[in-house]
C-alpha positions as CSV (number, residue, x, y, z in Angstrom):
1,M,-0.7,17.0,6.3
2,I,1.6,15.3,3.8
3,K,4.4,17.4,2.4
4,V,5.0,16.9,-1.3
5,L,7.5,18.4,-3.8
6,N,9.4,21.3,-2.3
7,E,7.1,23.7,-0.4
8,G,3.9,21.9,-1.5
9,H,1.5,20.0,0.7
10,V,-1.9,18.4,0.7
11,Q,-4.0,18.2,3.9
12,L,-7.4,16.7,4.5
13,I,-9.2,19.4,6.5
14,D,-12.8,18.2,6.5
15,H,-14.9,15.2,5.5
16,M,-18.4,13.9,5.8
17,G,-19.4,10.2,5.7
18,S,-17.7,6.8,5.9
19,D,-17.9,3.3,4.6
20,L,-21.1,3.0,6.6
21,A,-22.6,6.0,4.7
22,I,-22.0,4.2,1.4
23,S,-23.8,1.0,2.5
24,R,-26.7,3.0,4.0
25,N,-27.2,4.9,0.8
26,A,-27.2,1.7,-1.2
27,R,-29.6,-0.1,1.0
28,V,-32.2,2.7,1.2
29,S,-32.8,2.2,-2.6
30,Y,-34.4,-1.2,-1.9
31,A,-35.7,-0.5,1.6
32,A,-33.2,-2.9,3.3
33,E,-32.0,-2.4,6.9
34,W,-28.5,-1.1,7.2
35,R,-25.9,-2.9,9.4
36,A,-22.2,-2.5,9.9
37,G,-19.8,-5.4,9.5
38,E,-18.9,-8.1,7.0
39,A,-22.2,-7.6,5.0
40,D,-21.3,-4.0,4.4
41,T,-17.9,-4.9,3.1
42,K,-19.4,-7.3,0.6
43,L,-21.9,-4.7,-0.4
44,I,-19.3,-2.0,-1.0
45,N,-17.2,-4.4,-3.0
46,Y,-20.2,-5.3,-5.1
47,L,-21.2,-1.7,-5.7
48,Y,-17.7,-0.8,-6.8
49,N,-17.1,-3.7,-9.1
50,A,-20.6,-3.5,-10.6
51,G,-20.2,0.2,-11.3
52,H,-23.0,1.4,-9.0
53,N,-21.4,4.7,-8.3
54,T,-24.1,6.9,-6.7
55,P,-23.8,5.5,-3.1
56,F,-20.1,6.6,-3.1
57,E,-21.3,10.2,-3.5
58,A,-22.5,10.1,0.1
59,V,-18.9,10.7,1.3
60,T,-17.2,14.1,0.7
61,F,-13.8,15.5,1.4
62,T,-12.2,19.0,1.5
63,F,-8.4,19.2,0.9
64,D,-6.1,22.1,1.5
65,V,-3.6,22.0,-1.3
66,K,-0.4,24.0,-2.0
67,A,1.1,23.3,-5.4
68,P,2.8,24.8,-8.4
69,I,0.4,26.6,-10.8
70,F,1.1,24.1,-13.6
71,V,-0.1,21.3,-11.2
72,L,-3.3,23.2,-10.3
73,R,-4.1,23.9,-14.0
74,Q,-4.0,20.1,-14.6
75,W,-6.1,19.6,-11.5
76,H,-8.7,22.1,-12.5
77,R,-9.5,20.0,-15.6
78,H,-11.4,17.8,-13.2
79,R,-14.6,19.9,-13.2
80,T,-16.5,17.7,-10.8
81,Q,-14.5,19.3,-7.9
82,S,-15.2,22.6,-6.3
83,Y,-12.2,25.0,-6.1
84,N,-11.3,28.1,-4.2
85,E,-7.8,29.3,-5.1
86,L,-5.6,32.1,-3.7
87,S,-6.0,35.2,-5.8
88,A,-2.8,37.2,-6.7
89,R,-5.1,40.2,-7.3
90,Y,-5.7,40.5,-3.6
91,K,-2.4,39.3,-2.1
92,E,1.2,39.6,-3.1
93,L,2.6,36.1,-3.7
94,P,5.5,34.9,-1.7
95,E,8.7,34.0,-3.5
96,E,8.1,30.2,-3.6
97,F,8.5,28.2,-6.8
98,F,8.9,24.6,-7.7
99,I,12.5,23.2,-8.2
100,P,12.5,19.7,-9.7
101,E,14.7,17.1,-8.1
102,L,17.7,16.1,-10.2
103,D,16.5,12.5,-10.6
104,T,13.2,13.7,-12.1
105,I,14.9,15.8,-14.8
106,T,15.0,13.3,-17.7
107,F,14.3,13.5,-21.4
108,Q,11.2,14.3,-23.5
109,H,9.7,11.0,-24.5
110,P,10.4,10.3,-28.2
111,D,6.9,8.8,-28.9
112,N,4.6,10.3,-26.4
113,K,4.2,14.1,-26.7
114,Q,3.0,14.6,-23.1
115,M,5.5,12.4,-21.2
116,R,9.1,12.3,-20.2
117,T,11.4,9.2,-20.0
118,D,12.7,7.6,-16.9
119,E,16.4,8.1,-17.8
120,Q,18.0,11.0,-15.9
121,N,19.3,13.7,-18.2
122,P,23.1,14.1,-17.9
123,N,22.5,17.9,-18.0
124,A,20.1,17.7,-15.0
125,Q,22.2,20.1,-12.8
126,Q,22.4,22.7,-15.5
127,I,18.7,22.4,-16.3
128,Q,17.8,22.8,-12.6
129,D,20.1,25.9,-12.3
130,L,18.5,27.5,-15.3
131,I,15.0,26.8,-13.9
132,V,16.0,28.3,-10.5
133,G,17.6,31.3,-12.2
134,S,14.6,32.0,-14.4
135,N,12.2,31.9,-11.5
136,K,14.3,34.2,-9.4
137,S,14.6,36.7,-12.2
138,S,10.9,36.7,-12.6
139,F,10.3,37.4,-8.9
140,I,12.9,40.2,-9.0
141,I,10.9,41.9,-11.7
142,Y,7.6,41.1,-9.9
143,H,8.8,42.8,-6.7
144,E,10.1,45.8,-8.7
145,L,6.7,46.1,-10.4
146,I,4.9,46.1,-7.0
147,K,7.4,48.8,-5.7
148,L,6.5,50.9,-8.7
149,G,2.9,50.8,-7.8
150,C,1.9,48.4,-10.5
151,P,-1.5,46.7,-9.7
152,R,-1.0,43.2,-8.4
153,E,-3.4,41.9,-11.1
154,L,-0.9,43.0,-13.7
155,A,2.3,42.3,-11.9
156,R,1.3,38.6,-11.5
157,S,1.3,38.2,-15.3
158,I,5.1,37.8,-15.4
159,L,5.3,35.0,-12.8
160,P,6.1,31.5,-14.1
161,V,3.8,28.5,-13.8
162,G,6.2,26.9,-11.3
163,T,5.1,29.5,-8.7
164,Y,3.3,28.0,-5.8
165,S,-0.4,28.7,-5.3
166,H,-2.9,27.6,-2.6
167,M,-6.4,26.2,-2.9
168,F,-9.2,24.3,-1.2
169,C,-10.9,21.6,-3.2
170,T,-14.1,19.7,-2.3
171,L,-15.3,16.5,-3.9
172,N,-17.2,13.4,-3.3
173,L,-15.7,9.9,-3.1
174,N,-17.1,8.9,-6.5
175,N,-15.3,11.8,-8.2
176,L,-12.2,11.2,-6.1
177,F,-12.0,7.7,-7.6
178,K,-12.1,9.3,-11.1
179,F,-9.4,11.8,-10.1
180,L,-7.2,9.1,-8.7
181,H,-7.7,6.8,-11.6
182,E,-6.2,9.4,-13.9
183,R,-3.7,11.1,-11.7
184,C,-2.2,8.0,-9.8
185,H,-1.7,6.4,-13.2
186,Y,1.9,6.0,-14.3
187,H,1.2,8.0,-17.4
188,A,0.2,11.1,-15.4
189,Q,2.8,13.8,-14.9
190,Y,5.0,12.9,-11.9
191,E,4.3,16.2,-10.0
192,I,0.5,15.6,-9.9
193,Q,1.0,11.9,-9.2
194,V,2.6,12.7,-5.8
195,Y,-0.4,14.8,-4.8
196,A,-2.9,12.1,-5.9
197,N,-1.0,9.4,-4.1
198,A,-1.0,11.6,-0.9
199,M,-4.7,12.1,-1.1
200,L,-5.3,8.4,-1.4
201,E,-3.3,7.8,1.8
202,L,-5.2,10.6,3.6
203,V,-8.7,9.1,2.9
204,K,-7.8,5.5,3.7
205,P,-8.6,5.8,7.4
206,I,-12.0,7.3,6.6
207,V,-13.2,4.8,4.0
208,P,-10.8,1.8,4.3
209,V,-13.1,-0.7,2.6
210,A,-13.9,1.6,-0.4
211,M,-10.3,2.5,-0.9
212,K,-9.2,-1.2,-0.8
213,C,-11.7,-1.8,-3.6
214,F,-10.1,1.0,-5.6
215,E,-6.5,-0.2,-5.0
216,D,-7.4,-3.9,-5.7
217,N,-8.8,-2.8,-9.1
218,F,-6.1,-0.3,-10.1
219,D,-2.7,-0.9,-11.7
220,F,-0.4,1.8,-10.2
221,K,2.7,0.4,-11.9
222,R,4.7,1.6,-8.9
């Protein structure tokens, strides 16, 4: 498990396949014998660089993810993954919410509407205090609504998007490449970048050749 942000984490809990599964699936299409070793490395590199994506679908992963709701809402835009998320209709949510680190509180980018700058905001401490105060106030009301007998499905409506939620997501390696290509990119929001980078590290031991292909062809701008 890799801990990210405050209370958030990402953990690889299940997987199927390996680099060998990729090469086997590629070779069956032209009735060639499969064999592990240097030949497989060359084949996987060729498949990746030539855009032959189907063999990478032979490898699947399931991740346990705990993240702020605003991160999960960005994540769910990747509709090639399968999601099962905690429902606040069934369970009262614990008082856990995202608190940005001071050095990540910067300014709104003057040109890009969906990005922030790299320059720390001199009012970072005040901004962080206001975020914490607002979240705590929302949870005070949330708990009071529950005590008054308000249905959980209604009480949850007042919780902020910084509230932590929990999900399992399952995807194949080809679709993981697509996710990482967008979410490891330096233009992605920082908070989802840290999850994507953690996922990359978690799958490296399982498909080291394939992930090296990805890293060699991707500009992280780290």
